[in-house]
C-alpha positions as CSV (number, residue, x, y, z in Angstrom):
1,M,0.0,-0.1,0.1
2,N,1.3,3.4,-0.8
3,E,2.9,5.9,1.9
4,P,0.6,8.7,3.1
5,Q,2.1,12.2,1.2
6,P,2.1,15.4,2.8
7,I,-1.3,17.0,3.2
8,A,-1.6,19.8,1.0
9,H,-2.6,23.2,1.8
10,E,-6.3,24.1,2.2
11,E,-5.8,26.8,-0.5
12,S,-4.7,24.3,-3.0
13,N,-7.4,22.0,-1.9
14,R,-10.4,24.5,-2.7
15,Q,-8.8,24.9,-6.0
16,T,-8.2,21.3,-6.9
17,G,-10.9,19.8,-5.0
18,R,-8.4,17.8,-3.1
19,P,-9.5,17.7,0.8
20,A,-7.0,17.6,3.4
21,L,-6.9,15.7,6.8
22,G,-6.2,17.6,10.2
23,F,-5.9,16.5,13.8
24,G,-8.3,17.3,16.1
25,C,-7.0,17.3,19.9
26,A,-10.5,16.7,21.5
27,S,-9.8,13.1,22.3
28,L,-6.2,13.7,23.1
29,F,-6.5,13.9,26.8
30,G,-8.3,10.4,26.9
31,L,-4.6,9.6,27.3
32,P,-3.2,9.9,30.9
33,T,0.4,11.2,30.4
34,K,2.1,13.9,28.4
35,R,4.6,11.5,26.7
36,E,1.7,9.5,25.3
37,R,-0.2,12.6,24.0
38,R,3.3,13.8,22.5
39,V,3.6,10.6,20.8
40,V,0.3,10.8,18.9
41,L,1.0,14.4,17.9
42,E,4.4,13.4,16.4
43,S,2.9,10.6,14.8
44,A,0.2,12.7,13.0
45,Y,3.1,15.2,12.0
46,D,5.1,12.4,10.5
47,L,2.4,11.1,8.7
48,G,1.7,14.3,6.9
49,I,-0.8,16.1,9.1
50,R,-0.4,20.1,9.3
51,H,-3.8,21.2,10.6
52,F,-4.1,20.9,14.2
53,D,-7.2,21.6,16.1
54,V,-7.6,22.4,19.7
55,A,-9.6,24.5,22.4
56,P,-9.0,26.0,25.9
57,I,-11.5,23.6,27.4
58,Y,-9.5,20.4,25.9
59,G,-7.4,19.1,28.6
60,L,-8.9,21.3,31.0
61,G,-6.9,24.3,30.4
62,L,-3.6,22.5,29.3
63,A,-4.2,21.7,25.5
64,E,-3.2,24.5,24.3
65,A,0.2,24.8,26.0
66,E,1.2,20.9,25.1
67,L,0.5,21.8,21.5
68,A,2.8,24.8,21.9
69,E,5.6,22.4,23.2
70,F,5.0,20.1,20.1
71,I,5.0,22.8,17.4
72,G,8.1,24.5,18.8
73,N,10.3,26.0,15.7
74,R,7.8,24.1,13.1
75,T,6.7,27.0,11.0
76,D,4.6,24.5,8.5
77,I,1.5,23.8,10.9
78,R,-1.5,25.5,10.8
79,V,-3.3,26.1,14.1
80,A,-7.0,26.5,14.9
81,T,-8.3,27.1,18.5
82,K,-11.7,28.4,19.6
83,F,-13.3,31.0,22.5
84,G,-16.5,31.3,24.0
85,M,-16.3,28.1,26.5
86,R,-13.2,28.3,29.4
87,P,-12.3,25.9,32.2
88,T,-13.6,27.7,35.5
89,T,-11.0,28.0,38.3
90,V,-12.0,24.4,39.7
91,G,-11.5,23.0,36.0
92,R,-8.0,24.4,35.6
93,L,-7.0,22.7,39.1
94,A,-8.5,19.6,38.2
95,G,-6.5,19.8,35.0
96,L,-3.4,20.1,37.0
97,A,-3.9,16.8,38.8
98,Q,-5.6,15.0,36.0
99,T,-2.6,12.5,35.1
100,P,-3.8,10.3,38.3
101,V,-7.4,10.7,37.5
102,R,-6.9,10.0,33.9
103,Q,-4.8,6.7,35.0
104,L,-7.9,5.8,37.4
105,L,-10.3,6.3,34.6
106,K,-8.6,4.3,32.2
107,S,-8.9,1.3,34.7
108,S,-12.5,2.1,35.0
109,Q,-14.7,2.2,31.7
110,K,-17.7,2.6,33.9
111,M,-16.4,5.6,35.6
112,K,-14.9,7.2,32.6
113,A,-18.3,6.9,30.8
114,K,-19.9,8.6,33.4
115,V,-17.5,11.4,33.5
116,K,-17.3,11.6,29.8
117,S,-21.1,12.2,29.5
118,S,-21.6,14.8,32.2
119,G,-18.5,16.8,31.5
120,Q,-18.7,17.9,27.9
121,G,-19.5,21.3,28.4
122,P,-21.1,23.8,30.4
123,D,-24.7,22.4,29.8
124,A,-23.7,18.8,30.3
125,G,-24.5,17.9,33.9
126,F,-22.8,18.9,37.2
127,V,-19.6,18.2,36.0
128,G,-19.9,20.4,33.2
129,R,-21.0,23.1,35.3
130,T,-18.2,22.7,37.7
131,L,-15.3,22.6,35.2
132,Y,-16.5,24.9,32.1
133,S,-17.6,28.6,32.1
134,R,-20.9,29.6,30.5
135,N,-20.9,30.5,26.8
136,D,-19.6,34.0,26.0
137,Y,-19.1,35.3,22.6
138,S,-18.9,39.1,23.6
139,V,-16.4,41.3,22.2
140,G,-14.5,41.7,25.5
141,A,-14.4,37.9,25.8
142,A,-13.1,37.4,22.4
143,R,-10.3,40.0,22.9
144,K,-9.5,38.2,26.2
145,A,-9.6,34.6,24.6
146,L,-7.3,35.9,21.6
147,S,-4.6,37.0,23.9
148,A,-4.7,34.1,26.1
149,S,-4.4,31.6,23.2
150,L,-1.7,33.4,21.5
151,R,0.3,33.2,24.9
152,A,-0.4,29.7,25.4
153,L,0.2,28.5,22.1
154,R,3.3,31.1,21.7
155,V,2.5,32.2,18.4
156,D,1.6,35.7,16.9
157,R,-0.9,34.8,14.6
158,I,-3.7,32.2,14.8
159,D,-4.8,30.5,11.9
160,Y,-8.4,29.8,12.6
161,F,-10.1,31.2,15.7
162,M,-13.6,29.5,16.2
163,L,-16.7,30.5,18.1
164,H,-17.0,27.2,20.5
165,E,-20.7,25.9,20.0
166,P,-22.5,29.1,19.4
167,A,-25.8,27.8,18.2
168,G,-28.4,29.3,20.5
169,A,-25.9,31.4,22.3
170,L,-25.4,34.4,20.4
171,G,-26.5,37.9,21.4
172,D,-27.9,40.4,19.1
173,D,-24.6,42.5,19.0
174,Y,-23.0,39.5,16.9
175,S,-22.2,42.1,14.4
176,D,-19.8,43.8,16.5
177,L,-18.2,40.5,17.2
178,A,-17.6,39.9,13.4
179,D,-16.4,43.7,13.4
180,C,-13.9,43.0,15.9
181,L,-12.6,39.5,14.4
182,E,-12.2,40.9,11.0
183,R,-10.3,43.7,12.4
184,E,-7.9,41.2,13.9
185,C,-7.8,39.4,10.2
186,S,-6.5,42.6,9.0
187,K,-4.0,43.2,11.6
188,G,-2.6,40.0,10.7
189,T,-3.5,38.3,14.2
190,L,-6.1,36.1,13.0
191,G,-6.2,34.2,9.4
192,R,-9.9,32.9,9.4
193,W,-12.8,33.0,12.1
194,G,-16.0,31.2,12.1
195,P,-18.5,29.2,14.0
196,A,-17.3,25.4,15.3
197,G,-19.9,22.9,16.3
198,D,-23.2,21.6,15.5
199,L,-24.6,24.1,13.0
200,S,-27.8,22.3,11.8
201,Q,-30.0,24.5,14.2
202,M,-29.8,28.0,12.4
203,D,-31.6,31.2,14.5
204,A,-31.2,34.5,13.1
205,N,-28.2,35.6,15.1
206,L,-26.1,32.3,13.9
207,A,-27.3,32.8,10.4
208,G,-26.2,36.5,10.3
209,L,-22.8,35.7,11.7
210,C,-22.2,32.7,9.4
211,S,-23.1,34.9,6.4
212,R,-19.7,37.0,7.4
213,A,-17.6,34.2,8.5
214,T,-14.7,33.1,6.5
215,V,-14.9,29.5,7.7
216,R,-17.2,27.1,9.3
217,Q,-16.7,24.0,11.6
218,F,-19.3,21.4,11.9
219,P,-19.9,17.5,12.2
220,Y,-20.3,15.1,9.5
221,D,-20.8,11.4,9.7
222,L,-21.6,8.6,7.1
223,M,-24.7,7.5,9.2
224,T,-26.3,11.1,9.8
225,G,-24.7,13.3,7.4
226,Y,-24.0,17.0,7.8
227,Y,-24.9,18.9,11.2
228,G,-24.7,22.2,9.1
229,Q,-25.0,23.4,5.3
230,P,-23.1,21.1,2.8
231,P,-19.5,22.3,2.3
232,D,-19.1,24.3,-1.2
233,Q,-16.0,25.9,-2.9
234,D,-16.6,29.6,-1.9
235,R,-16.1,29.0,1.9
236,E,-13.7,27.0,3.5
237,S,-15.5,23.9,5.5
238,I,-13.8,21.9,8.3
239,T,-15.7,18.8,9.2
240,F,-15.1,16.3,12.0
241,G,-16.7,13.7,14.2
242,F,-17.1,11.1,11.4
243,M,-15.2,8.1,13.0
244,S,-15.3,8.0,17.4
245,A,-19.0,7.6,17.1
246,T,-19.5,6.1,13.8
247,L,-17.1,3.2,14.0
248,P,-19.1,1.2,16.9
249,L,-22.3,1.9,15.4
250,L,-20.9,0.3,11.8
251,R,-19.5,-2.5,13.8
252,G,-22.9,-3.2,15.3
253,L,-24.8,-2.6,12.1
254,L,-22.6,-5.2,10.4
255,E,-22.5,-7.8,13.5
256,R,-26.4,-7.9,13.4
257,D,-26.7,-8.1,9.5
258,P,-24.3,-10.7,8.0
259,E,-26.1,-10.5,4.9
260,L,-25.2,-6.5,4.5
261,R,-21.6,-7.2,5.5
262,H,-21.0,-9.6,3.0
263,Q,-22.7,-7.5,0.5
264,C,-20.5,-4.5,1.3
265,S,-17.5,-6.4,1.5
266,E,-18.2,-7.8,-1.9
267,L,-18.9,-4.5,-3.3
268,L,-15.5,-2.8,-1.8
269,E,-13.5,-6.1,-2.6
270,A,-12.5,-5.6,0.8
271,D,-13.4,-7.2,4.4
272,L,-15.6,-4.4,5.7
273,S,-15.6,-6.5,9.3
274,D,-11.7,-5.8,9.4
275,E,-11.2,-2.4,11.4
276,R,-8.6,-1.0,9.1
277,T,-11.1,-1.6,6.2
278,A,-14.0,0.2,8.0
279,V,-11.7,3.1,9.2
280,Q,-10.4,3.7,5.7
281,L,-14.3,3.7,4.3
282,L,-15.5,6.2,6.8
283,V,-12.1,8.6,6.0
284,R,-12.6,8.4,2.4
285,N,-16.5,8.9,2.9
286,A,-15.6,12.3,5.1
287,M,-13.3,13.4,2.7
288,T,-15.7,13.1,-0.6
289,H,-18.3,15.0,1.5
290,N,-16.1,17.9,2.2
291,Q,-13.9,18.0,-0.9
292,F,-12.5,21.5,-0.7
293,G,-11.5,21.7,3.0
294,T,-10.3,19.9,6.0
295,V,-11.6,17.0,7.8
296,L,-10.3,16.5,11.3
297,V,-9.5,12.9,12.2
298,S,-9.3,12.6,16.2
299,S,-7.9,9.3,17.3
300,T,-5.5,8.2,20.3
301,R,-4.3,5.3,18.4
302,V,-1.4,5.6,16.3
303,E,-2.8,2.5,13.9
304,N,-5.8,4.3,13.3
305,L,-4.1,7.7,12.1
306,K,-1.9,5.7,9.6
307,T,-5.0,4.1,8.2
308,A,-6.7,7.4,8.2
309,C,-3.6,9.0,6.1
310,Q,-3.3,5.9,3.8
311,A,-7.1,6.4,2.8
312,P,-6.7,9.6,0.4
313,V,-4.3,7.3,-1.9
314,A,-6.4,3.9,-1.5
315,P,-9.9,4.0,-2.9
316,F,-12.3,1.3,-2.8
317,R,-14.3,0.0,-5.7
318,N,-18.1,1.0,-5.3
319,E,-17.5,3.0,-2.2
320,A,-20.1,5.3,-3.0
321,E,-22.7,2.7,-3.3
322,V,-21.5,1.1,0.0
323,A,-22.0,4.2,1.8
324,T,-25.2,4.6,0.5
325,L,-26.2,0.9,1.5
326,I,-24.9,1.5,5.0
327,R,-26.6,5.0,5.4
328,Q,-30.2,3.5,4.2
329,K,-29.8,0.4,6.2
330,S,-28.9,2.7,9.4
331,R,-31.7,4.9,9.0
332,A,-34.3,1.9,8.5
333,T,-32.8,0.6,11.7
334,R,-33.1,3.9,13.6
335,S,-36.8,4.2,12.4
336,Q,-38.1,0.8,13.4
């Protein structure tokens, strides 16, 4: 199988229709030690990935600083970070003590699932309210967050500055925020800006902000589709979330339906019950559905990263037909 090639710059991708792979740091702090996390980041870079997506709440305030250590003197990395949600004081203290906590969670899957489900953001239960601040997209909050992220990342420019999960939380003064971010782009402090999160539910304020934004970031997966307007060549789109939840759903679907598994494997001329094949199919499907932008892969398993980076140069036969079959079967199963 061909070795992964360095990922092309997004500007070229929008001109040629070739999507790029980026690395999403959201799941990175599922690993308990800095050394393990650094191995994953270095592996992503060695495999050709140059776009790295982070946020202040990842790692409870530690993620940006760790990414800065990884970046070091590398000048070919593009950084995306976010604002609007930040760890509370309690959250930051928890971040400093998270190595033993992560070790404990690693040994208890039940406890890990409970904490994860209740701590994904300020609206996610008691843990979320304790660890994360409420959403704030004011001009003052944006300026403060930008300064903090520039310091933490040790850069003088952030390539992508995203509003973290703004749906339903933007005020009527969103145009003042857009003016502020556009001025930062003119000064060279920012490259692009826009909303990041579930964009499937648009109110008037979010729609107005999106009309001025220069990039959008939202989920896409084979089973459900887009959580926002489909990408187009006129505005850069970054998609994410195509694998972590979808891979186990796909496994379960194929286990329950051996006939579907056999049919899909025959069409692909590859065994879809093999995890490498399944990962590669999901990557190719996500890239096909964002041909002019960037697709974020988020994994703590280096083998999955290797498989993902091989996907662009390893097409399957009849992969679009197989994706349609799986999507239809999944929807039929959910409606029963």
